[in-house]
N, C-alpha and C positions, 0 to 999 in steps of 0.2 A: 512157427518162428524157428529159424535155424539156430543151432548151438554154435557159439563162437569158439573157434579153435584157439588154444593158448598161444600166445606169441613168445616164442623162444623155446629152445630145447630144455632149459632147466625146469620150466614149469610142468613139462610133460610127466616128470617123475612123481609129482606130488598131487596134482589135481586130476583125479580120475573120475570117469563116468560111473554112476552107481554107488558112489560114496557120499555120505552126508558132509555138509560143510565142516562140522567139528572134526570128523575123521580125516578129511583132507588137510585141515590146519594142523592136526596132531602129526600126521605124516610129514608135513613140511617142516615143522619145528624139530621133530625128532631126528630128521635126516640131514639137517643143515650142518655142514662141516664147520668146526670152530677150532681156533688155535689155543695155545696154552694161556694160563691165567697171567694177567699182568702183575706188575709190582704192587706191593701194599702201599696204600696212601698214608699220609701223616696221621698221627693220633689226634683225636679231637680233645677239647678241653674236658677236664674232670667235672662230673656232675656234682651238685650240692647234696643230692639225695633228700629223702623225706624220712624223718625219724619219729614224727609224732603220729599217734593213732587217733583216728576220728571217733567221736563219741556216737552212741546210738542215736541220740537226738539229732545230731548234725547229719548223720547218714539218712535218716528218715525225712528230714526237712530239705535235704540237698544243699545244705549250707557249705559254703567255701569260706573257711576261716581266714584270718589275716596271715596265719602261717600254714603252709601246705601240710596236709595230713593224709594218711593212707588208711584204707579200710582193711582190717585184718580179718581172719576167719571168725574170730569171736564176734566182731562187729557185724559181719554178715549174718551170723547165727542169731544174735540178739535182735537185729533189725527185722529179719524175716519172721521171727516168732512174735512180733508185735501183732500180726494179723493171723497167726496160726491158732487153730482151735485146741489149745493146750488145756488140760483139766487139772485142777487142784482139789483134792479131797481133804476135808477137815471135820473134826467133831467140835461142836460148839455147845458148851455146857454153862448155862446161867451167865453168859457173858456177851460182849459186843463183838461182832465180826465185821471187819473192814475189808471188802474185796480190793485187791491190788491189781488193777488192770494193765500194769506195765508189761508183764510177760504172760498173762493168762486171761482168757475170756470166758471160761466155763468153770464154775465152782460147784462142787458136789458136797453139800453140807448136811451132816446128821445132827439134828438139834435135840437138846435135852434141857428141860427147864424153861425159864423165862429168858429169852435171848433178844438181842437187838441187831438189826442189820444196818450198819452205818453207811454213809455215802461212800462210794468207791473212790479210791485215790488213783492217780496217774491215768485218768480216763479222759481221753481227748474227745472233743465235740464230734458227734457222729458215730462214735464207737458203740458197740452193743456187747453186753455181757449176759450170760445165762447162769442162773442159780437154781440148782436142784436142792429143794428143802425136804429132807427125809425125817420122818418121825421115828425116834428111837424107842418110844413106848407109847401106849395108847391112853385114852381116857382124858382128853383135854388137858394133859399135863404140860405139854410143850407149846410154847407160844413164841411168836416173832413179832417184834415191834419194828416198823420200818421208819428210817429217817424220812423227814418231810420232803426230801429231794425226789423220792419215788412217787410219781403221779400215776395212779392205777387207772386203767381203762374202766370207766364206769364207777371208779372209786372202790372197786371190789378187791380186797386183799386178805380174805379169810382163808386160813389153812385147813387141810383135811387132817383130823385128829386121830384117825385109827392107826393102830400099830403098823409100822412099815410103809405108811402112805408116802407118796412122792408128789409134791407140788413143784411145778417148774415156773420160775419167774424169768422173764426176758425184759431187759431194760436197755434203752437207747438214749444216750445223752443228746439233748437238744438244747444247747446254750446254757440255760439256768435250771433245767429240770431233767429228770429221767422219765421218758415215756415208758410205762411199765405195763405188762400184761402178765396174767397168771393162768396156767393150765392146771386145774386141780385134779387130784387123785389119779395120776397117770398110772396105768397098769397094762398088762399084756392084752392084746386084742382078742375078742371072741371069734371063734372060727365061724365061717358061713353056715356050717351044719347046725350050730347051736341056735341060729336065728330061724330055722324052719319049724 
């Protein structure tokens, strides 16, 4: 198929053999002669502006309220942290601990005495939290009673009682209960050499 020769002398300067189409377009646009800038047009009407800040709940839900609101840096931070694996560490001594899932989904708890794990607050349907339960002393001294909202896989919710033991509880909210599993006595892995 024969190559078509450009029609007109002006095209000869821009569209050259051996160049890609974007390169030819760039050459054409960069070499087009242009005149001076025209006069400034009339000013447009003043905008009303947006002065109200959107709440984290509205940002996450995508709600557009009756009055326009804008998302500020704090709103972006709070909304993005709703699903970030942030960790809260606490000591729980002979008391009830209530996980707050609004800004955190991992709770590292050192327990001492008889403690109770209450139903989490600010936990939306489908969210998952992780609780690390650490024994501060050994000898069956530290216990945790779980709120009835925690439904354990197989009903198993017994802790490891040795000093420094770590049990990990993972709970996902499914409408009216928390599907809960527990990994007991988490510790460092044994090397392959020790298995021989």
